[in-house]
BALOBA-1460 file (C-alpha; in Angstrom, 3 decimals):
// residues 167
<rec num="1" residu="m" x="21.142" y="-14.075" z="-25.059"/>
<rec num="2" residu="r" x="17.901" y="-13.140" z="-23.171"/>
<rec num="3" residu="t" x="16.312" y="-16.047" z="-25.465"/>
<rec num="4" residu="a" x="18.993" y="-18.652" z="-23.933"/>
<rec num="5" residu="n" x="18.449" y="-17.373" z="-20.356"/>
<rec num="6" residu="f" x="14.733" y="-17.593" z="-20.722"/>
<rec num="7" residu="a" x="14.816" y="-21.396" z="-22.049"/>
<rec num="8" residu="q" x="17.242" y="-22.326" z="-19.592"/>
<rec num="9" residu="d" x="14.785" y="-20.842" z="-16.489"/>
<rec num="10" residu="l" x="12.286" y="-23.322" z="-18.061"/>
<rec num="11" residu="l" x="14.218" y="-25.911" z="-17.942"/>
<rec num="12" residu="s" x="15.045" y="-25.801" z="-14.528"/>
<rec num="13" residu="v" x="11.789" y="-25.637" z="-13.427"/>
<rec num="14" residu="q" x="10.496" y="-28.292" z="-16.081"/>
<rec num="15" residu="t" x="10.439" y="-31.207" z="-12.396"/>
<rec num="16" residu="e" x="8.562" y="-28.938" z="-10.582"/>
<rec num="17" residu="l" x="6.105" y="-27.930" z="-12.999"/>
<rec num="18" residu="l" x="5.255" y="-31.684" z="-13.848"/>
<rec num="19" residu="n" x="4.834" y="-32.545" z="-10.249"/>
<rec num="20" residu="f" x="2.201" y="-29.187" z="-9.825"/>
<rec num="21" residu="a" x="0.404" y="-30.392" z="-12.950"/>
<rec num="22" residu="y" x="0.217" y="-33.857" z="-11.891"/>
<rec num="23" residu="k" x="-1.621" y="-32.419" z="-8.270"/>
<rec num="24" residu="l" x="-4.057" y="-30.706" z="-10.518"/>
<rec num="25" residu="t" x="-4.768" y="-33.236" z="-13.003"/>
<rec num="26" residu="a" x="-3.895" y="-36.430" z="-10.825"/>
<rec num="27" residu="d" x="-3.375" y="-38.199" z="-14.204"/>
<rec num="28" residu="r" x="0.305" y="-38.400" z="-15.757"/>
<rec num="29" residu="e" x="-0.933" y="-38.079" z="-19.042"/>
<rec num="30" residu="e" x="-3.110" y="-35.051" z="-18.676"/>
<rec num="31" residu="a" x="-0.091" y="-33.591" z="-16.440"/>
<rec num="32" residu="n" x="2.275" y="-34.071" z="-19.299"/>
<rec num="33" residu="d" x="0.049" y="-32.661" z="-22.075"/>
<rec num="34" residu="l" x="-0.259" y="-29.487" z="-19.459"/>
<rec num="35" residu="l" x="3.195" y="-29.266" z="-18.934"/>
<rec num="36" residu="q" x="3.960" y="-29.209" z="-22.713"/>
<rec num="37" residu="e" x="1.192" y="-26.811" z="-23.321"/>
<rec num="38" residu="t" x="2.245" y="-24.595" z="-20.149"/>
<rec num="39" residu="s" x="5.847" y="-24.521" z="-22.004"/>
<rec num="40" residu="l" x="4.803" y="-23.717" z="-25.239"/>
<rec num="41" residu="k" x="2.630" y="-20.885" z="-24.471"/>
<rec num="42" residu="a" x="5.620" y="-19.565" z="-22.032"/>
<rec num="43" residu="l" x="7.846" y="-19.774" z="-24.999"/>
<rec num="44" residu="d" x="5.192" y="-17.726" z="-27.149"/>
<rec num="45" residu="n" x="4.947" y="-15.014" z="-24.486"/>
<rec num="46" residu="e" x="8.599" y="-14.526" z="-23.468"/>
<rec num="47" residu="d" x="7.955" y="-10.811" z="-24.683"/>
<rec num="48" residu="k" x="5.717" y="-10.438" z="-21.909"/>
<rec num="49" residu="y" x="7.713" y="-11.706" z="-19.288"/>
<rec num="50" residu="t" x="10.000" y="-9.212" z="-17.265"/>
<rec num="51" residu="a" x="13.358" y="-9.982" z="-16.470"/>
<rec num="52" residu="e" x="13.348" y="-8.660" z="-13.159"/>
<rec num="53" residu="t" x="10.231" y="-10.761" z="-12.020"/>
<rec num="54" residu="n" x="9.616" y="-13.911" z="-10.082"/>
<rec num="55" residu="f" x="10.162" y="-16.383" z="-13.119"/>
<rec num="56" residu="k" x="8.377" y="-19.835" z="-11.052"/>
<rec num="57" residu="g" x="5.621" y="-17.246" z="-10.335"/>
<rec num="58" residu="w" x="4.924" y="-16.244" z="-13.779"/>
<rec num="59" residu="i" x="5.151" y="-19.841" z="-15.245"/>
<rec num="60" residu="y" x="2.897" y="-21.505" z="-12.594"/>
<rec num="61" residu="t" x="0.371" y="-18.764" z="-12.890"/>
<rec num="62" residu="i" x="0.776" y="-19.761" z="-16.649"/>
<rec num="63" residu="m" x="-0.041" y="-23.258" z="-15.931"/>
<rec num="64" residu="r" x="-2.781" y="-22.651" z="-13.722"/>
<rec num="65" residu="n" x="-5.092" y="-20.838" z="-15.942"/>
<rec num="66" residu="i" x="-4.484" y="-23.349" z="-18.758"/>
<rec num="67" residu="f" x="-5.681" y="-25.950" z="-16.216"/>
<rec num="68" residu="i" x="-8.735" y="-23.588" z="-15.239"/>
<rec num="69" residu="n" x="-9.463" y="-22.843" z="-18.735"/>
<rec num="70" residu="n" x="-9.341" y="-26.591" z="-20.043"/>
<rec num="71" residu="y" x="-11.514" y="-27.703" z="-17.042"/>
<rec num="72" residu="r" x="-14.099" y="-24.869" z="-18.143"/>
<rec num="73" residu="k" x="-14.234" y="-25.641" z="-21.191"/>
<rec num="74" residu="a" x="-14.711" y="-29.909" z="-20.208"/>
<rec num="75" residu="l" x="-17.686" y="-28.548" z="-18.653"/>
<rec num="76" residu="r" x="-19.345" y="-26.988" z="-21.456"/>
<rec num="77" residu="d" x="-18.549" y="-29.482" z="-23.900"/>
<rec num="78" residu="q" x="-19.795" y="-31.974" z="-21.804"/>
<rec num="79" residu="t" x="-22.990" y="-33.113" z="-23.757"/>
<rec num="80" residu="y" x="-24.820" y="-36.152" z="-23.773"/>
<rec num="81" residu="v" x="-24.339" y="-38.659" z="-27.289"/>
<rec num="82" residu="d" x="-27.560" y="-40.748" z="-27.408"/>
<rec num="83" residu="q" x="-26.328" y="-43.804" z="-29.858"/>
<rec num="84" residu="t" x="-29.456" y="-45.601" z="-29.706"/>
<rec num="85" residu="d" x="-31.081" y="-46.163" z="-33.070"/>
<rec num="86" residu="n" x="-34.375" y="-43.850" z="-32.451"/>
<rec num="87" residu="q" x="-32.845" y="-41.810" z="-29.631"/>
<rec num="88" residu="f" x="-34.467" y="-43.405" z="-27.162"/>
<rec num="89" residu="y" x="-33.124" y="-41.615" z="-24.329"/>
<rec num="90" residu="l" x="-33.089" y="-38.504" z="-25.686"/>
<rec num="91" residu="n" x="-37.281" y="-38.615" z="-26.087"/>
<rec num="92" residu="q" x="-37.906" y="-40.457" z="-22.996"/>
<rec num="93" residu="n" x="-40.650" y="-38.237" z="-20.524"/>
<rec num="94" residu="i" x="-39.186" y="-38.137" z="-17.081"/>
<rec num="95" residu="d" x="-41.378" y="-38.123" z="-14.387"/>
<rec num="96" residu="i" x="-41.043" y="-34.604" z="-12.407"/>
<rec num="97" residu="e" x="-44.028" y="-34.860" z="-10.403"/>
<rec num="98" residu="g" x="-43.014" y="-36.556" z="-7.488"/>
<rec num="99" residu="d" x="-40.465" y="-33.845" z="-6.711"/>
<rec num="100" residu="s" x="-42.777" y="-31.439" z="-7.681"/>
<rec num="101" residu="t" x="-44.619" y="-31.690" z="-3.997"/>
<rec num="102" residu="e" x="-40.988" y="-31.701" z="-2.372"/>
<rec num="103" residu="g" x="-39.620" y="-29.061" z="-3.945"/>
<rec num="104" residu="s" x="-42.962" y="-26.733" z="-2.902"/>
<rec num="105" residu="y" x="-42.661" y="-27.686" z="0.389"/>
<rec num="106" residu="d" x="-39.195" y="-26.732" z="0.536"/>
<rec num="107" residu="l" x="-40.072" y="-23.353" z="-1.244"/>
<rec num="108" residu="k" x="-42.736" y="-22.330" z="1.102"/>
<rec num="109" residu="e" x="-40.412" y="-23.093" z="4.028"/>
<rec num="110" residu="m" x="-37.563" y="-21.138" z="2.657"/>
<rec num="111" residu="r" x="-39.998" y="-18.270" z="2.366"/>
<rec num="112" residu="r" x="-41.107" y="-18.390" z="5.682"/>
<rec num="113" residu="i" x="-37.424" y="-18.825" z="6.940"/>
<rec num="114" residu="v" x="-36.577" y="-15.657" z="4.577"/>
<rec num="115" residu="n" x="-39.606" y="-13.980" z="5.342"/>
<rec num="116" residu="a" x="-39.022" y="-14.112" z="8.996"/>
<rec num="117" residu="l" x="-35.825" y="-12.272" z="9.084"/>
<rec num="118" residu="p" x="-35.239" y="-8.989" z="9.910"/>
<rec num="119" residu="k" x="-35.667" y="-6.394" z="6.751"/>
<rec num="120" residu="e" x="-32.338" y="-5.386" z="6.504"/>
<rec num="121" residu="y" x="-31.296" y="-9.224" z="5.799"/>
<rec num="122" residu="r" x="-34.687" y="-10.390" z="3.669"/>
<rec num="123" residu="i" x="-34.848" y="-7.436" z="1.553"/>
<rec num="124" residu="p" x="-30.920" y="-7.943" z="0.166"/>
<rec num="125" residu="f" x="-31.700" y="-11.380" z="-0.129"/>
<rec num="126" residu="s" x="-34.631" y="-11.653" z="-2.022"/>
<rec num="127" residu="m" x="-32.799" y="-9.291" z="-4.522"/>
<rec num="128" residu="y" x="-29.893" y="-11.257" z="-4.958"/>
<rec num="129" residu="v" x="-32.146" y="-14.247" z="-5.528"/>
<rec num="130" residu="s" x="-34.393" y="-12.037" z="-7.998"/>
<rec num="131" residu="g" x="-31.188" y="-11.910" z="-10.265"/>
<rec num="132" residu="f" x="-29.404" y="-8.779" z="-8.708"/>
<rec num="133" residu="k" x="-25.592" y="-8.376" z="-8.703"/>
<rec num="134" residu="y" x="-24.296" y="-7.686" z="-5.622"/>
<rec num="135" residu="r" x="-23.184" y="-3.934" z="-6.566"/>
<rec num="136" residu="e" x="-26.851" y="-3.122" z="-7.863"/>
<rec num="137" residu="i" x="-28.094" y="-4.216" z="-4.765"/>
<rec num="138" residu="a" x="-25.650" y="-2.122" z="-2.958"/>
<rec num="139" residu="d" x="-26.155" y="1.171" z="-5.032"/>
<rec num="140" residu="k" x="-30.403" y="0.758" z="-4.664"/>
<rec num="141" residu="l" x="-29.706" y="0.328" z="-1.093"/>
<rec num="142" residu="g" x="-27.438" y="2.674" z="-0.624"/>
<rec num="143" residu="l" x="-25.379" y="0.152" z="1.428"/>
<rec num="144" residu="p" x="-21.428" y="-0.786" z="1.353"/>
<rec num="145" residu="l" x="-20.958" y="-3.861" z="-1.133"/>
<rec num="146" residu="g" x="-19.702" y="-5.678" z="2.053"/>
<rec num="147" residu="t" x="-22.612" y="-4.955" z="4.036"/>
<rec num="148" residu="v" x="-24.563" y="-6.853" z="1.157"/>
<rec num="149" residu="k" x="-22.173" y="-9.805" z="0.862"/>
<rec num="150" residu="s" x="-22.547" y="-10.116" z="4.092"/>
<rec num="151" residu="r" x="-25.759" y="-9.895" z="4.623"/>
<rec num="152" residu="i" x="-26.789" y="-12.802" z="1.904"/>
<rec num="153" residu="y" x="-23.789" y="-14.897" z="3.472"/>
<rec num="154" residu="f" x="-25.651" y="-14.956" z="7.182"/>
<rec num="155" residu="t" x="-29.276" y="-15.388" z="5.237"/>
<rec num="156" residu="r" x="-28.109" y="-18.279" z="2.716"/>
<rec num="157" residu="q" x="-26.382" y="-19.659" z="6.619"/>
<rec num="158" residu="k" x="-29.293" y="-19.474" z="8.609"/>
<rec num="159" residu="l" x="-31.465" y="-21.027" z="5.573"/>
<rec num="160" residu="q" x="-29.088" y="-23.959" z="5.473"/>
<rec num="161" residu="e" x="-29.221" y="-24.130" z="9.724"/>
<rec num="162" residu="e" x="-33.086" y="-24.209" z="9.204"/>
<rec num="163" residu="l" x="-33.257" y="-26.363" z="6.430"/>
<rec num="164" residu="k" x="-30.738" y="-28.910" z="7.639"/>
<rec num="165" residu="d" x="-33.464" y="-31.677" z="8.045"/>
<rec num="166" residu="f" x="-34.755" y="-31.287" z="4.468"/>
<rec num="167" residu="r" x="-31.267" y="-32.093" z="3.076"/>
């Protein structure tokens, strides 16, 4: 009997789920595909649903997670396929010299701004740019994680404010 109630609950939210899927995808066909995939996943995982919990919240979370996973997969799969006979576009040289002088000037300007900051902001930001994770910076400097995050955030804000003319 539990399966019948579960299926009835699933059918009762189909219209709302379709509207939510359309908001996510902005395409009717993709919304229908997302709804179908969500319904199948919910039916496959019926045993993981606890009867006394919020069914709508559970099913919406499944749909949102499927959408995010599909979106990330689509980004990973975006590759350029060169259809020309001799792969002209793949072998074409790109002139980067024009950008390099502007980029180095921006980098020098950024370094100047960061170096002008107080030490408590400069060190965490430099570590972050060097590739350290927030937690590693907090551990090395003996600071709370939130303090490290806020200092890096404020440094970024300062850089954006100072470099707004370069945009």
